[in-house]
C-alpha positions in Angstrom: -192.4 172.3 96.1 -194.1 172.4 92.8 -190.9 173.2 90.9 -189.0 170.5 92.7 -191.7 168.0 91.8 -191.5 169.0 88.1 -187.8 168.7 87.9 -188.0 165.2 89.3 -190.4 164.1 86.6 -189.2 166.3 83.9 -186.9 164.1 81.9 -186.1 160.9 83.8 -184.6 157.7 82.5 -186.1 154.5 83.8 -184.6 151.3 82.3 -186.5 148.1 81.7 -186.1 145.0 79.6 -188.4 143.8 76.9 -187.3 140.5 75.4 -183.6 141.1 74.5 -183.9 144.8 74.2 -183.3 147.3 77.0 -185.2 150.5 76.9 -185.0 153.8 78.7 -188.2 155.6 79.5 -188.0 159.4 79.0 -190.5 161.8 80.5 -191.1 165.4 79.5 -193.0 168.2 81.3 -194.8 171.1 79.6 -196.5 173.6 81.9 -199.0 175.0 79.3 -200.0 171.9 77.3 -202.2 168.9 77.9 -203.4 166.1 75.6 -201.1 167.0 72.7 -198.6 164.9 70.8 -194.9 165.4 71.0 -192.2 163.6 68.9 -188.5 163.1 69.4 -186.2 162.1 66.5 -182.9 160.4 67.4 -180.6 158.2 65.4 -182.8 158.1 62.3 -185.8 156.9 64.4 -188.9 158.7 65.7 -190.5 158.3 69.1 -193.9 159.7 69.9 -195.9 160.4 73.1 -199.1 162.2 74.2 -198.9 164.6 77.1 -201.3 163.6 79.9 -203.5 165.9 82.0 -200.6 167.0 84.1 -198.4 167.9 81.0 -196.2 164.9 81.2 -195.4 162.5 78.3 -193.0 159.6 78.0 -191.1 158.0 75.2 -189.1 154.8 75.1 -185.6 154.9 73.7 -183.2 151.9 73.4 -180.8 152.5 76.4 -177.8 151.0 74.7 -177.6 153.7 72.0 -174.7 156.1 72.2 -175.3 159.7 73.2 -176.1 162.1 70.4 -178.2 165.0 69.1 -182.0 164.7 69.2 -184.9 167.0 68.2 -188.1 167.5 70.1 -191.0 168.6 68.0 -193.9 170.2 69.7 -196.0 171.5 71.2 -195.7 174.6 69.0 -191.9 174.6 69.1 -188.8 172.7 68.0 -185.9 172.1 70.4 -182.5 170.7 69.8 -181.0 168.7 72.7 -178.3 166.2 73.5 -179.8 162.8 74.5 -177.8 160.5 76.8 -179.5 157.1 76.9 -179.0 155.5 80.3 -178.3 158.8 81.9 -180.5 160.9 84.2 -181.7 164.2 82.6 -184.5 166.6 83.2 -186.2 169.0 80.7 -189.1 171.3 81.6 -190.8 174.0 79.5 -192.7 176.7 81.3 -195.5 179.0 80.2 -193.2 182.0 79.9 -191.0 180.1 77.4 -188.2 179.2 79.8 -186.5 175.9 79.1 -184.7 174.2 82.0 -182.3 171.3 82.0 -180.8 169.3 84.8 -178.8 166.2 85.4 -176.5 164.5 82.7 -175.9 166.8 79.8 -177.1 169.9 81.6 -174.4 172.2 80.4 -174.5 170.8 76.9 -178.3 171.4 76.6 -178.1 174.8 78.1 -175.4 175.6 75.4 -177.5 174.1 72.6 -180.5 176.2 73.6 -178.7 179.3 74.7 -178.8 182.8 73.4 -175.6 182.6 71.3 -176.8 179.8 69.0 -180.4 180.8 69.0 -179.6 184.4 67.8 -176.7 183.4 65.4 -177.2 185.1 62.1 -175.4 186.7 59.1 -176.2 189.9 57.3 -178.0 188.6 54.2 -178.9 192.1 53.1 -175.3 193.0 52.1 -173.6 192.6 48.7 -172.3 189.2 47.7 -168.7 190.0 48.2 -169.3 191.6 51.7 -171.4 188.6 52.7 -168.7 186.1 51.7 -166.1 188.1 53.6 -168.3 188.0 56.7 -169.0 184.3 56.2 -165.3 183.4 56.0 -165.0 184.5 59.6 -167.9 182.5 60.9 -166.4 179.0 61.3 -163.5 180.3 63.4 -166.0 182.5 65.4 -168.1 179.4 66.2 -165.1 177.3 67.2 -163.7 180.1 69.4 -167.1 180.3 71.2 -167.1 176.6 71.8 -163.6 176.6 73.2 -164.5 179.3 75.7 -167.2 177.2 77.3 -166.8 174.6 80.2 -168.3 171.8 78.2 -167.3 168.1 78.4 -164.2 167.4 76.2 -165.9 164.3 74.9 -168.7 166.4 73.4 -166.6 169.0 71.6 -165.1 167.0 68.6 -168.5 166.2 67.1 -169.9 169.6 68.0 -167.0 171.2 66.1 -168.2 169.3 63.0 -171.8 170.2 63.6 -170.9 173.9 63.9 -168.9 173.8 60.7 -171.8 172.3 58.7 -174.2 174.7 60.3 -172.0 177.5 58.9 -172.2 175.8 55.5 -175.9 175.8 55.6 -175.9 179.5 56.4 -173.7 180.1 53.4 -176.1 178.3 51.1 -179.0 180.3 52.4 -177.7 183.5 50.8 -179.4 183.3 47.4 -182.8 182.8 49.0 -182.4 185.6 51.5 -180.9 187.9 48.9 -183.9 187.3 46.6 -186.2 188.2 49.4 -184.3 191.4 50.0 -184.4 192.3 46.3 -188.1 191.3 46.1 -187.5 188.9 43.2 -188.4 185.3 42.7 -184.8 184.1 42.5 -181.3 185.4 42.8 -178.4 184.0 40.7 -175.1 184.4 42.6 -171.8 185.1 40.8 -169.2 182.4 40.2 -167.2 183.5 43.2 -170.0 182.4 45.4 -170.2 179.0 43.9 -166.5 178.5 44.2 -166.7 179.4 47.9 -169.5 176.9 48.4 -167.6 174.2 46.5 -164.6 174.8 48.6 -166.6 174.5 51.8 -168.0 171.0 50.9 -166.1 168.4 52.9 -167.2 164.8 53.2 -166.7 163.4 56.6 -168.1 159.9 57.4 -167.9 160.6 61.2 -170.3 163.5 60.7 -173.0 161.4 59.0 -175.3 161.4 62.1 -175.5 165.2 62.0 -178.5 166.7 60.3 -176.4 169.7 59.3 -174.0 167.5 57.4 -176.6 165.7 55.4 -178.6 168.9 54.8 -175.6 170.9 53.5 -174.9 168.3 50.8 -178.6 168.0 49.9 -178.8 171.8 49.5 -175.5 171.9 47.5 -176.6 169.3 45.0 -180.0 170.8 44.6 -178.5 174.2 43.9 -176.2 172.7 41.2 -179.1 170.9 39.6 -181.1 174.1 39.5 -178.1 176.0 38.1 -177.1 173.5 35.3 -180.5 172.3 34.1 -183.7 173.9 33.0 -186.6 174.2 35.4 -187.6 170.7 34.8 -188.0 168.3 37.8 -187.0 165.1 36.0 -183.8 166.7 34.6 -182.9 168.1 38.0 -183.4 164.6 39.5 -181.2 163.1 36.8 -178.5 165.7 37.5 -178.6 165.1 41.2 -178.3 161.3 40.9 -175.4 161.6 38.4 -173.6 163.9 40.8 -174.1 161.5 43.7 -172.8 158.6 41.6 -169.8 160.5 40.4 -168.8 162.6 43.4 -170.1 161.3 46.7 -167.8 158.8 48.4 -169.4 158.5 51.8 -171.7 155.5 51.3 -174.1 156.4 54.0 -174.4 159.9 52.7 -175.0 158.6 49.2 -177.7 156.2 50.6 -179.4 159.2 52.3 -179.2 161.5 49.3 -180.4 159.1 46.6 -183.4 158.2 48.8 -184.1 161.8 49.6 -184.1 163.0 46.0 -186.0 160.1 44.6 -188.6 159.9 47.3 -189.1 163.6 47.2 -189.5 163.6 43.4 -192.1 160.8 43.4 -194.0 162.4 46.3 -194.1 165.8 44.5 -194.3 164.8 40.8 -195.4 161.2 40.7 -193.7 158.0 39.3 -193.8 159.0 35.7 -190.4 158.3 34.0 -188.8 157.4 37.3 -188.2 153.8 36.2 -184.9 154.6 34.6 -183.4 155.7 37.9 -184.4 152.6 39.9 -181.1 150.8 39.2 -179.3 153.8 40.9 -181.6 153.5 43.9 -181.0 149.8 44.1 -177.2 150.3 43.9 -176.9 153.1 46.4 -179.7 152.6 49.0 -179.2 149.8 51.5 -181.2 151.2 54.4 -184.1 148.8 54.8 -186.6 151.2 56.2 -185.8 153.7 53.4 -186.2 151.0 50.8 -189.6 150.0 52.2 -190.7 153.7 52.4 -189.7 154.3 48.8 -191.3 151.1 47.5 -194.6 152.0 49.2 -194.9 155.4 47.6 -193.5 154.3 44.3 -196.1 151.5 44.0 -198.9 153.9 45.0 -198.0 156.4 42.4 -197.4 153.7 39.8 -201.0 152.9 40.2 -201.7 156.5 39.3 -199.6 156.5 36.1 -200.8 157.9 32.8 -203.3 155.5 31.2 -204.3 153.8 34.5 -207.9 153.7 35.6 -208.6 156.7 37.9 -209.9 155.7 41.3 -213.6 156.5 41.5 -215.1 158.8 44.1 -218.5 160.1 45.1 -219.1 163.3 46.9 -222.0 165.8 47.5 -222.3 169.1 45.7 -223.5 172.3 47.3 -227.1 171.2 46.9 -226.5 167.8 48.5 -226.6 165.9 45.2 -224.2 163.0 44.9 -221.7 163.2 42.1 -219.4 160.4 41.1 -216.3 160.5 38.9 -217.8 157.6 36.9 -220.8 159.8 36.2 -218.6 162.4 34.4 -217.3 160.0 31.8 -217.4 161.1 28.2 -215.5 164.3 28.8 -212.2 165.3 30.2 -212.2 166.1 33.9 -209.8 168.7 35.4 -209.9 168.4 39.2 -208.8 171.1 41.6 -208.3 169.7 45.2 -208.4 172.8 47.5 -209.5 174.3 50.8 -210.8 177.7 51.9 -207.9 178.1 54.4 -205.3 177.5 51.7 -204.1 180.8 50.3 -202.3 179.4 47.2 -205.5 177.4 46.5 -207.6 180.6 46.6 -205.2 182.5 44.4 -205.8 179.9 41.7 -209.6 180.1 41.7 -209.9 183.2 39.5 -207.6 181.7 37.0 -209.5 178.4 37.1 -212.7 180.4 36.3 -210.9 181.8 33.3 -210.1 178.3 32.1 -213.7 177.3 32.5 -214.8 180.3 30.3 -212.1 179.5 27.7 -213.2 175.9 27.3 -216.9 176.5 27.9 -217.8 174.8 24.6 -215.3 172.0 24.9 -215.9 168.5 26.3 -214.3 169.0 29.7 -215.6 169.2 33.3 -214.0 171.5 35.8 -214.4 169.9 39.2 -213.4 171.5 42.5 -213.1 169.1 45.5 -212.8 170.8 48.9 -211.0 169.0 51.8 -212.1 171.7 54.3 -213.0 170.5 57.8 -215.7 173.2 57.9 -218.4 172.4 55.3 -220.2 175.7 56.1 -217.0 177.7 55.2 -216.8 175.8 51.9 -220.4 176.6 51.1 -219.9 180.3 51.9 -216.8 180.5 49.6 -218.6 178.8 46.7 -221.5 181.2 47.0 -219.5 184.4 47.7 -217.0 183.8 44.9 -219.7 182.4 42.6 -217.5 179.4 41.8 -218.5 177.6 38.6 -218.0 174.1 37.4 -218.8 171.1 39.6 -218.1 171.9 43.3 -217.9 168.9 45.6 -217.1 168.5 49.3 -214.8 165.7 50.4 -214.0 166.9 53.9 -211.7 164.6 55.8 -212.4 161.6 53.5 -209.2 159.5 53.9 -209.9 157.1 51.0 -209.8 159.9 48.5 -206.6 161.4 49.8 -205.0 157.9 49.9 -206.2 156.9 46.5 -204.7 160.0 44.9 -201.8 160.4 47.3 -202.8 163.9 48.3 -200.4 165.4 50.9 -200.2 169.0 49.7 -202.7 171.4 48.1 -203.6 172.8 45.7 -203.4 169.7 43.7 -204.7 169.3 40.1 -205.5 166.1 38.3 -206.5 165.5 34.7 -208.6 162.5 33.6 -209.6 161.5 30.1 -213.1 160.8 28.8 -212.6 157.1 29.4 -211.9 157.7 33.1 -208.2 157.1 32.7 -205.5 159.2 34.2 -203.8 161.8 32.0 -201.7 163.5 34.7 -202.2 162.9 38.5 -199.9 165.9 39.1 -201.4 168.2 36.5 -200.1 171.8 36.2 -201.9 174.7 37.9 -204.2 177.2 36.0 -201.5 179.9 36.6 -198.9 177.9 34.7 -198.8 178.7 30.9 -198.2 175.0 30.0 -201.8 174.3 31.3 -203.4 176.2 28.5 -201.0 174.7 26.0 -201.8 171.1 27.1 -205.6 171.7 27.2 -205.5 173.4 23.8 -203.7 170.3 22.4 -206.6 168.1 23.6 -209.1 169.8 21.4 -207.2 170.5 18.2 
């Protein structure tokens, strides 16, 4: 009886009207999880829910949307499935990992989550020529498998396109996997590889909704930017945008790509020198939600541009003494935002100590700001590693993270003696240009 009950509540559509919009209510069941968040992305929108005490969560999706691919994120897994608004479907995940579907789209979702696609792989350990020979057989192999299955004919045309672009993404993954095999930081393929990738790139406006389609063009353009420019983020952004302007004809794809590259650059490197590319963004991006998203992050980082007044902060040191940024004026301030659980952060600490020693007689403060949840763990690390400089504890302070747009760590920031920003995305101690820049300050 328990299983029957679960299947009835697992993934059921209940339609209701709110104003002029009709919604479908979708319910999920997870046997092993309670009070955790799940998220479904569908048609460029995200829908969130929290599982209740019985493991059930519901989301609301506009019922008039056409069927398509959706992604379920969480708990502790990602599942691809075919969403049919207005239909009746069930989806249940059990403690042993089993995933069951029923109702509309049952065979499609069993196929999407079946063994064949979940174990699909190529031999990335082989030579480049052997890999390309194997890859050339992959698209036909995928199409033949699709044809052998009793799936709805209405589903197959778009799935053929998805499988093709999935194969393209697997092709573009070769340099990364090959580098890992050779235990090197990067691998530069031969020209024959690039010719094969170029040949595989096919624009198809009907495939725009597919993540695989958008991803394969993003990866392709990024690989070209890395190949034809120096390892300089701004130059790579310039190359990517020029390529999109000159070569991408699918307007929705161009909209997505320009936004993705520019938003990603600002998020990772700040707004410095991005102004020259704003006309390209204005020309190519028409999606209102993307424009609002980009404008928000651009404005925030513009307030952190070189020469702007750095947002003040005040945190406790290991002895409980309050230390404010404004109290450190008169010297440069090199800030390291880190946490004890962050392995890349901890790898930088010995190199940061070397910088402290190198500039011991210079007018510069080295300030570590921990965002650990566990203050005791931070104190142990400071004492065990005998960390120097000024060590402060910010914890979960949301204002500091928002003021400095901190989403990833380690994060380094350089502020001048007047409290103005030199670089809100300063290089790491491990990067040679850090010493070169700091040396130039004291010449």
